[in-house]
C-alpha positions in Angstrom: 247.6 135.0 151.0 247.9 131.1 150.9 251.8 131.3 150.5 253.6 127.9 151.2 256.0 129.4 154.3 257.0 125.7 154.6 257.9 122.5 152.4 259.1 119.2 153.6 259.5 115.8 151.9 258.0 113.3 154.4 258.6 110.4 152.0 259.3 110.0 148.3 255.8 110.9 147.1 254.6 112.4 150.4 254.8 116.3 151.0 253.9 118.6 154.0 252.9 122.0 153.4 252.7 124.6 155.9 250.5 127.3 154.2 249.8 130.9 155.4 245.6 131.0 155.6 245.2 133.0 158.7 241.4 133.4 158.6 241.1 129.5 158.0 243.7 129.0 161.0 241.7 131.2 163.2 238.4 128.8 162.9 240.1 125.4 162.4 239.3 122.3 164.6 240.6 118.9 164.7 238.8 117.0 162.0 238.0 119.6 159.6 239.3 120.1 156.0 240.1 122.5 153.4 239.4 122.7 149.5 242.5 123.7 147.8 243.2 124.7 144.0 246.9 124.9 143.1 245.9 127.0 140.1 243.0 129.4 139.1 242.0 126.8 136.5 242.6 123.5 138.4 240.5 121.1 140.1 239.4 121.4 143.6 240.7 118.8 146.0 239.8 118.1 149.6 242.7 117.8 152.1 242.1 117.4 155.9 243.9 120.1 158.2 246.7 118.3 160.0 247.7 120.8 162.0 247.1 124.6 162.7 248.3 127.7 164.7 245.6 130.5 165.0 248.0 133.0 166.2 250.6 132.6 163.5 248.0 132.0 161.3 249.0 128.7 159.3 247.8 125.4 158.6 249.5 122.1 157.7 248.5 120.0 154.7 250.0 116.6 154.1 249.2 114.9 150.9 250.6 112.1 148.4 251.5 112.6 144.8 248.7 110.3 143.4 247.2 112.5 140.4 247.3 115.5 138.4 246.9 118.3 141.0 248.7 116.6 144.0 251.8 116.2 141.3 251.2 119.8 140.5 251.1 120.8 144.4 254.6 118.7 144.8 256.3 121.3 142.2 255.4 124.0 144.5 258.4 125.5 146.5 258.5 127.7 149.7 257.3 131.1 148.5 254.9 130.1 146.1 251.0 130.5 146.7 248.1 128.5 146.1 245.2 129.8 144.2 242.7 129.3 147.1 242.3 127.4 150.2 238.7 127.3 151.0 237.8 126.3 154.7 237.4 125.1 157.2 234.9 122.9 156.2 233.1 119.7 157.4 232.0 118.9 161.2 234.8 119.1 163.6 235.6 115.9 165.6 233.3 115.4 168.7 236.1 116.3 171.2 235.1 114.9 175.1 236.3 113.0 177.9 235.5 109.2 176.6 238.4 107.3 178.7 240.2 105.1 176.6 240.6 105.9 173.0 242.5 104.1 170.1 243.5 106.1 167.1 244.3 104.2 164.2 246.4 105.9 161.4 247.5 104.3 158.0 250.0 105.7 155.4 249.1 109.6 154.7 246.2 109.1 157.3 248.5 109.4 160.2 248.7 113.2 159.7 245.0 114.1 160.0 244.9 111.9 163.3 247.5 113.7 164.8 245.2 116.6 165.7 242.2 114.4 166.9 244.6 112.3 169.2 246.2 115.8 170.6 242.7 117.3 171.2 241.3 114.0 172.8 244.4 114.1 174.9 244.1 117.4 176.0 240.3 116.3 176.9 241.8 113.9 179.3 241.5 110.7 177.6 244.3 108.0 177.6 245.4 107.7 174.3 246.8 104.4 172.6 247.8 105.1 168.6 248.3 102.7 166.0 250.2 103.7 163.1 251.3 101.9 160.0 252.5 102.2 156.4 253.7 99.9 153.7 257.3 100.3 154.6 259.7 102.2 157.1 260.2 104.7 154.2 256.5 105.7 153.9 256.0 106.0 157.7 255.3 109.5 158.5 254.8 111.6 161.7 255.9 109.1 164.2 257.3 111.5 166.5 254.3 113.9 166.7 252.1 110.5 167.3 254.1 109.9 170.4 254.1 113.6 171.3 250.3 113.0 172.0 249.9 109.2 173.0 250.2 107.2 176.1 250.9 104.0 174.3 252.1 103.8 170.6 252.3 100.6 168.0 254.2 100.9 165.0 253.6 98.6 162.0 254.9 98.0 158.6 253.6 95.6 155.8 256.9 94.5 154.9 258.3 94.4 158.5 260.8 97.0 157.8 260.1 98.7 160.7 258.2 98.2 164.2 255.8 94.9 163.7 255.3 93.1 160.4 251.5 93.6 160.4 248.3 95.4 159.1 247.3 97.7 161.4 244.1 95.7 162.1 246.2 92.9 163.6 247.2 94.6 166.9 243.9 96.6 167.0 241.9 93.0 167.0 244.6 91.9 169.8 244.0 95.0 171.8 240.1 94.4 171.7 240.6 90.5 172.4 242.9 91.1 175.3 239.9 92.5 177.3 241.4 95.9 177.8 238.7 98.4 177.8 238.2 100.6 175.0 235.7 103.6 174.9 236.1 104.5 171.3 238.3 104.1 168.3 238.9 106.4 165.8 240.4 105.0 162.0 242.0 107.3 159.3 243.5 106.1 156.0 242.6 104.5 152.9 239.2 103.5 152.6 240.2 99.6 152.3 242.0 100.4 155.6 239.1 101.9 157.3 236.6 99.1 156.1 238.8 96.5 157.6 239.5 98.2 160.7 235.6 98.7 161.1 235.1 95.2 160.2 237.6 94.0 163.0 236.1 96.2 165.7 232.4 95.5 165.0 232.3 91.9 166.6 233.6 94.0 169.7 230.8 96.6 169.6 233.6 99.3 169.9 232.4 102.4 168.1 234.8 103.1 165.5 234.7 106.8 163.8 236.1 107.1 160.2 236.9 110.0 158.1 235.7 109.9 154.8 237.4 112.0 151.7 235.5 110.6 148.8 235.1 112.5 145.5 234.5 116.3 146.3 233.8 119.3 144.2 232.4 122.3 145.9 232.5 120.9 149.5 229.3 122.9 150.7 226.8 120.4 150.0 225.4 121.8 146.7 226.9 119.0 144.1 226.2 115.9 145.7 229.5 114.5 144.5 230.3 113.2 147.7 227.3 111.4 148.7 227.8 107.9 150.7 225.4 105.6 152.1 225.4 105.7 156.0 223.0 103.3 158.0 220.8 103.1 154.6 220.7 106.9 154.1 222.5 109.2 151.6 224.7 111.6 153.5 227.2 114.2 151.9 230.7 113.8 153.3 231.2 117.5 153.1 228.4 118.8 155.1 227.2 115.7 157.1 230.7 114.6 157.6 233.6 114.1 156.8 233.6 111.6 160.4 230.9 108.6 160.2 230.5 105.4 162.3 232.3 103.1 160.2 229.8 100.2 161.0 227.4 102.0 159.3 229.1 103.1 156.0 228.3 101.3 152.6 232.0 100.4 152.1 231.7 98.5 148.9 229.6 101.6 147.4 232.0 104.0 148.4 235.1 102.4 146.9 233.0 101.9 144.0 232.4 105.7 143.4 236.1 106.6 144.3 236.6 104.3 140.9 234.2 106.3 138.9 236.9 108.9 137.4 240.1 106.5 137.4 240.3 106.5 133.2 239.8 110.4 133.3 241.9 110.9 136.2 244.8 108.8 134.4 244.2 110.7 131.0 244.5 114.1 133.1 247.9 112.8 134.8 249.2 111.5 131.4 249.0 115.2 130.0 250.1 116.7 133.1 253.5 114.6 132.6 253.5 115.3 128.9 253.6 119.3 129.6 250.0 119.6 128.1 
């Protein structure tokens, strides 16, 4: 169970795994996530389901090697098995016919945008996708995004590919142009989702973000993933992971993400020393 069927290196620190998880694949929907353990004694980390096939029984996970567990996952080869893949968890994306939808993906967040854009396209929406990364080397899944979009705008921070811009720039230009946009999805680093939400708020266009903060059990029991949304405490694992970005307390969210930086640094250093 949970065998790595395929392994791809999308970028120097970004990996794509196709994992055999038939029970998860049968139930998976766009916007949901799984909790993964690489080893029996390892930590539990949330990864959004980037693709899935209920008939063949696989799901696709895309991750960046930034900490101990993702570095460990990066050593897995085809044929290796994950200790556990729990899910699908969280509420799926609300898929219906909205009209014109903008899907914004930043960095590794481009991958979870893909199944959402695909499902929205299948529901008859006109899809405008804006994707961005720090440079061309880190840009992933452009071909997949193009396959489910009517228009695509590509940005890189350094201008090495596409427009030299942050994703918020073409997003703002699109809204300023007067074109009607019914709803927006924005997925990526917290800082990127925060500024996408700040960009769209003056225009009154609802902006949905996907939050994967600190999670432990993923079922609402531990409370580690709590966030403030509209002045109320929510648990991203059971109330989300998608929320209205205009209502999220971004400063509190990002402060919570920094709570365990020192412990995460120590764990990574010990892992790299082979301890």
